[in-house]
C-alpha positions in Angstrom: 5.6 -16.2 17.3 5.1 -18.8 14.5 5.9 -17.1 11.3 2.9 -18.7 9.5 -0.5 -17.6 11.0 -3.0 -19.7 9.2 -6.3 -18.4 10.5 -7.7 -15.3 12.1 -8.5 -17.0 15.4 -4.9 -18.0 15.9 -3.8 -14.5 14.8 -6.0 -13.0 17.5 -4.7 -15.2 20.2 -1.1 -14.5 19.1 -1.6 -10.7 19.2 -3.4 -10.9 22.5 -0.6 -12.9 24.0 2.2 -10.6 22.8 0.2 -7.6 23.9 0.2 -8.9 27.4 -3.4 -10.1 27.6 -3.9 -12.8 30.2 -7.6 -12.2 30.9 -8.9 -14.9 28.6 -6.2 -17.6 29.1 -5.5 -18.2 25.5 -9.0 -17.6 24.1 -9.4 -14.9 21.4 -9.8 -11.8 23.5 -11.2 -8.3 22.8 -8.7 -5.5 23.1 -11.1 -3.8 25.6 -10.6 -6.8 27.9 -6.8 -6.7 27.5 -6.4 -3.1 28.6 -3.5 -1.1 27.2 -1.1 -3.2 25.1 2.6 -3.3 25.7 4.4 -2.0 22.6 6.9 -4.5 21.3 8.8 -5.5 18.2 10.1 -9.1 17.7 12.0 -10.7 14.8 11.6 -14.2 13.4 12.4 -16.1 10.2 9.9 -15.9 7.3 11.6 -18.4 5.0 13.9 -18.0 2.0 13.6 -16.7 -1.5 14.1 -19.0 -4.5 17.7 -17.8 -4.7 18.3 -18.8 -1.1 18.2 -15.3 0.6 16.9 -15.3 4.2 13.8 -13.3 4.8 13.0 -11.8 8.2 9.6 -11.1 9.7 9.1 -8.3 12.2 6.0 -8.5 14.5 5.0 -5.1 15.8 2.5 -4.6 18.6 1.4 -1.1 19.1 0.4 0.3 22.5 -3.0 1.2 21.2 -3.9 -2.4 20.2 -3.1 -2.5 16.5 -0.5 -5.1 15.4 1.3 -5.9 12.2 3.7 -8.3 10.6 6.2 -6.9 8.0 9.0 -8.6 6.2 12.2 -7.4 4.5 11.3 -9.0 1.2 9.8 -6.0 -0.6 9.7 -4.0 2.7 6.1 -5.1 2.8 3.2 -5.6 5.2 2.1 -9.3 5.5 -0.6 -8.9 8.2 -2.3 -6.0 9.9 -4.7 -6.7 12.8 -7.2 -4.0 13.9 -10.1 -4.3 16.3 -13.7 -3.9 15.3 -16.2 -1.8 17.3 -16.5 -4.7 19.8 -12.7 -5.0 20.2 -12.4 -8.2 18.2 -9.2 -8.3 16.1 -9.0 -9.3 12.4 -6.3 -9.2 9.8 -7.5 -6.6 7.3 -4.8 -6.8 4.6 -4.2 -9.3 1.8 -1.0 -11.2 1.5 0.6 -14.7 1.7 2.0 -16.9 4.5 5.1 -17.8 2.5 7.7 -16.0 0.5 6.8 -18.1 -2.5 3.4 -16.5 -2.7 4.9 -13.1 -3.3 7.4 -14.5 -5.8 4.9 -16.5 -7.8 1.8 -14.3 -7.8 2.7 -10.8 -8.7 0.0 -8.6 -7.1 2.3 -6.3 -5.1 0.5 -7.2 -1.8 1.7 -4.8 0.9 4.9 -4.0 -0.9 7.0 -0.9 -1.2 6.9 0.3 -4.8 9.8 1.9 -6.6 11.6 3.5 -8.3 8.4 4.8 -9.8 5.0 3.8 -8.5 2.3 3.4 -11.1 2.6 3.5 -14.9 5.1 5.1 -17.4 4.0 5.3 -21.0 5.7 3.0 -23.5 8.5 2.3 -20.9 10.3 5.5 -21.9 11.0 9.0 -20.6 13.3 11.8 -21.6 15.3 13.6 -18.9 17.8 16.4 -19.6 17.8 15.5 -23.3 18.5 11.8 -22.8 15.8 9.2 -23.5 15.8 6.3 -21.1 14.1 2.9 -21.8 12.8 0.8 -18.9 11.1 -2.6 -19.1 7.5 -2.8 -20.1 5.7 -5.3 -17.7 2.1 -4.4 -18.1 -0.3 -3.9 -21.1 -3.8 -2.8 -20.2 -5.9 -2.5 -23.3 -3.1 -4.2 -25.2 -0.9 -1.1 -24.8 2.5 -1.8 -23.2 3.8 0.3 -20.3 6.1 0.1 -17.3 4.2 -0.6 -14.0 5.6 -0.1 -10.5 9.2 0.2 -11.4 9.6 -2.5 -14.0 10.1 -6.3 -14.2 12.2 -6.3 -11.0 11.0 -3.4 -8.8 11.7 -2.7 -5.2 8.9 -5.1 -4.3 11.1 -8.1 -5.0 14.3 -7.1 -3.3 15.4 -8.2 0.1 16.1 -4.9 2.0 18.5 -4.3 4.9 16.5 -3.7 8.1 16.7 -2.8 11.8 14.1 -2.5 14.5 13.3 0.9 16.1 11.6 2.0 19.4 10.7 5.5 20.4 8.7 5.5 23.7 5.4 3.7 23.0 6.1 3.8 19.2 7.7 0.8 17.5 9.0 0.4 14.0 11.3 -1.0 11.4 13.7 0.8 9.1 14.3 -0.6 5.7 17.2 0.5 3.5 18.5 -0.5 0.1 20.6 0.8 -2.8 19.3 0.8 -6.4 22.4 0.9 -8.6 22.9 3.2 -11.6 21.1 1.6 -14.5 18.8 -0.5 -12.4 15.8 -1.3 -14.7 17.1 1.3 -17.0 16.8 4.2 -14.5 19.7 6.6 -14.2 21.7 7.2 -11.0 22.6 5.3 -7.9 19.6 5.7 -5.6 19.9 5.2 -1.8 16.5 4.5 -0.3 15.2 4.4 3.2 11.6 3.5 4.2 10.6 3.5 7.9 7.4 2.0 9.3 6.2 3.2 12.6 3.3 1.8 14.6 2.2 4.4 17.2 0.3 4.3 20.5 -2.5 6.1 18.7 -3.1 3.2 16.2 -1.3 5.0 13.4 0.8 3.2 10.8 3.2 5.9 9.6 5.4 5.4 6.5 8.4 7.7 6.0 10.3 7.6 2.7 13.7 9.1 1.9 16.0 8.9 -1.1 19.2 10.4 -2.4 20.7 10.1 -5.9 24.0 10.8 -7.7 22.3 11.5 -11.0 18.9 13.1 -11.9 16.2 10.4 -11.9 12.5 10.1 -11.4 11.4 8.8 -8.0 7.8 8.1 -6.9 7.6 5.7 -3.9 4.4 4.3 -2.4 3.0 1.2 -0.7 0.6 -1.2 -2.3 -1.3 -2.5 0.8 -4.7 -4.0 0.1 -7.5 -3.5 2.6 -10.6 -5.5 3.4 -12.3 -4.4 6.7 -14.3 -7.6 6.9 -11.0 -9.4 7.3 -8.8 -10.8 4.5 -10.4 -13.6 2.5 -13.9 -12.6 3.7 -15.9 -11.3 0.8 -15.6 -8.1 -1.2 -15.0 -4.4 -0.4 -18.1 -3.2 -2.4 -19.9 -2.2 0.8 -17.0 -0.1 2.1 -17.8 3.6 2.1 -15.0 5.8 0.6 -14.3 9.5 0.8 -11.6 11.1 -1.2 -10.6 14.7 -0.6 -10.2 15.5 -4.3 -12.3 17.5 -6.7 -10.3 16.3 -9.8 -8.9 13.1 -11.2 -6.5 12.4 -14.0 -8.4 10.7 -16.9 -6.6 7.9 -18.7 -6.6 6.4 -22.2 -7.3 2.7 -22.9 -3.8 1.9 -21.7 -4.5 3.5 -18.3 -2.0 6.3 -19.0 -3.1 9.8 -18.0 -4.0 12.0 -20.9 -2.5 15.0 -19.1 -5.8 16.6 -18.3 -7.4 17.2 -14.9 -11.1 16.3 -15.0 -13.6 17.5 -12.4 -15.3 14.6 -10.5 -18.6 16.4 -9.8 -21.5 14.6 -11.3 -19.5 11.5 -12.2 -18.9 8.0 -10.6 -15.5 9.4 -9.5 -17.1 11.9 -7.1 -16.2 10.7 -3.6 -16.1 14.1 -2.0 -18.8 12.7 0.3 -18.9 9.0 1.4 -20.1 6.6 -1.3 -20.3 2.8 -1.2 -17.7 1.5 -3.7 -20.2 -0.9 -5.2 -22.8 1.8 -6.0 -21.2 3.1 -9.2 -18.3 0.8 -9.9 -20.1 -0.9 -12.8 -21.4 2.3 -14.5 -21.7 1.1 -18.0 -21.8 4.4 -19.9 -18.6 5.8 -18.3 -15.5 5.5 -20.5 -13.1 5.8 -17.6 -14.8 3.0 -15.7 -14.7 0.9 -18.8 -11.0 1.5 -19.3 -10.1 0.6 -15.8 -12.5 -2.3 -15.4 -13.7 -0.3 -12.4 -11.7 2.1 -10.3 -8.0 2.2 -11.0 -7.3 5.9 -11.3 -5.4 8.7 -9.7 -7.2 11.5 -7.8 -5.8 15.0 -7.6 -5.8 15.8 -3.9 -7.0 19.2 -2.7 -3.9 19.6 -0.7 -0.9 20.4 -2.9 1.2 22.0 -0.2 3.6 19.1 0.5 2.4 19.1 4.1 0.6 16.3 5.8 -3.2 16.5 5.1 -6.3 14.3 4.9 -6.5 12.4 1.6 -9.1 9.7 2.1 -11.4 8.0 4.6 -12.7 4.4 4.5 -15.5 2.9 6.6 -17.2 -0.5 6.9 -20.4 -0.3 9.0 -20.7 -4.0 10.0 -17.4 -4.0 11.8 -17.3 -0.3 12.5 -13.7 -0.2 11.2 -12.7 3.3 10.1 -9.5 4.5 8.6 -8.2 7.9 7.6 -5.3 8.3 5.1 -3.1 11.4 5.5 -0.2 12.2 3.2 2.2 14.8 2.0 1.8 13.6 -1.6 -0.3 15.4 -4.2 -2.3 12.3 -5.5 -3.8 9.0 -4.5 -4.5 6.0 -6.6 -7.7 4.2 -5.7 -7.8 0.6 -7.0 -10.7 -1.7 -6.2 -9.2 -5.2 -6.9 -10.4 -5.5 -10.5 -7.8 -8.1 -11.2 -8.2 -10.3 -8.1 -9.7 -13.7 -8.7 -10.6 -16.8 -6.6 -7.4 -18.5 -7.9 -5.4 -16.5 -5.3 -5.2 -18.2 -1.9 -5.9 -16.3 1.2 -3.8 -16.4 4.4 -6.7 -17.9 6.3 -6.9 -21.1 4.2 -9.5 -20.2 1.6 -9.3 -18.1 -1.5 -9.7 -14.4 -2.4 -12.5 -13.1 -4.6 -13.0 -10.5 -7.3 -12.8 -7.1 -5.6 -11.8 -8.8 -2.4 -9.5 -5.9 -1.5 -8.7 -2.3 -2.3 -5.6 -0.1 -2.4 -5.2 3.6 -1.6 -1.7 4.4 -2.8 -0.5 7.9 -2.0 1.7 9.2 -4.9 2.7 11.7 -7.5 0.6 11.2 -10.7 1.2 8.3 -13.1 3.4 9.0 -16.1 4.7 12.2 -14.5 8.1 11.9 -16.2 6.3 12.4 -19.5 3.9 15.1 -18.3 5.6 18.5 -17.7 2.3 19.9 -16.4 2.2 17.4 -13.5 4.1 18.0 -10.3 7.7 17.0 -10.8 9.1 13.6 -9.8 12.7 14.4 -10.7 15.2 14.0 -7.9 18.6 15.6 -8.5 22.0 15.2 -6.7 22.1 17.2 -3.5 18.4 17.0 -3.0 16.6 14.8 -0.4 13.4 13.0 -1.5 11.3 13.0 1.7 7.7 12.3 2.1 5.3 10.6 4.7 1.9 8.9 4.7 -0.2 7.8 7.6 -3.0 5.3 7.9 -5.0 6.1 11.1 -7.2 3.3 12.4 -10.2 3.6 14.7 -13.9 2.5 14.9 -17.3 4.2 14.7 
């Protein structure tokens, strides 16, 4: 497969071909016409980084009809094709067709985030009596903080990788070592992230890590969704449900205050489905003002550490429906408040303000500085292990 898919029509033909569809002789087919797909994973070049490192692309076709392209630069998702209710495929994630897009435009599209997903206040934390300083690379409200690991997080590393198969499930395993002192964090951290695409149209992410010194770890993925198809309007008509009765309110720098605030009666109440655009511009809500919309952590009802429902997302025109299941205690809902039409789309146009949303499963932001939050400290001899699933279907 050509590593650069420039429009959705070509993407559909490519996926149909690799899935074994011969019904439409090269025309964009519906998955219902193709029958059951043949699961496969193929590898091709994706280009080089500015430092000359080769980047590989893995094309995964699931037996259920969903397909995705992932690359070892940032262990990230580049494209994710799912069918609408009529079986027509579209790429529903934001990203770029070249490595340079990810290097030049720092929006974390589809990337694995680490060592610490989300924000850490002032770029500092104290662990076992020692204060560590990590680079500040973000300043919402003019207040500096560390975002998503620092100035050089896991999103801009080329990971080691290998393909996986398990019956009708296909996947890629990404591994890397973050050395002691990397971005100021203590301890050598060995990390493994595994992507599985299952026959039931589930994208499953499995995270593991080990350390030789105590260190904070909070891994997540920053995939952006638009169920109309990437580069095709906003996500304001998407209906969101969050299985959370509380959120962690923030200050003007988007750092949690340490409190848990009930969502009932506020624009943050997604305990039943709401269109994202209905309350995103509520003018008299301080939290909406601080975030420029939604960019907050919700406290999930499930705090057991076992896999449970966290969110559901639906877009009625296409019929696309997704459930998010996770072992994590929180989820960050971000509605593309910093996206602009200066960002190119993969399909040849440009993105738009609120043209994508992220649902990042996680421990809470600034947890290293909040003893009341669930702990993010990994110690020698312990195994960091957590999983998240994005389950795709139609209604």
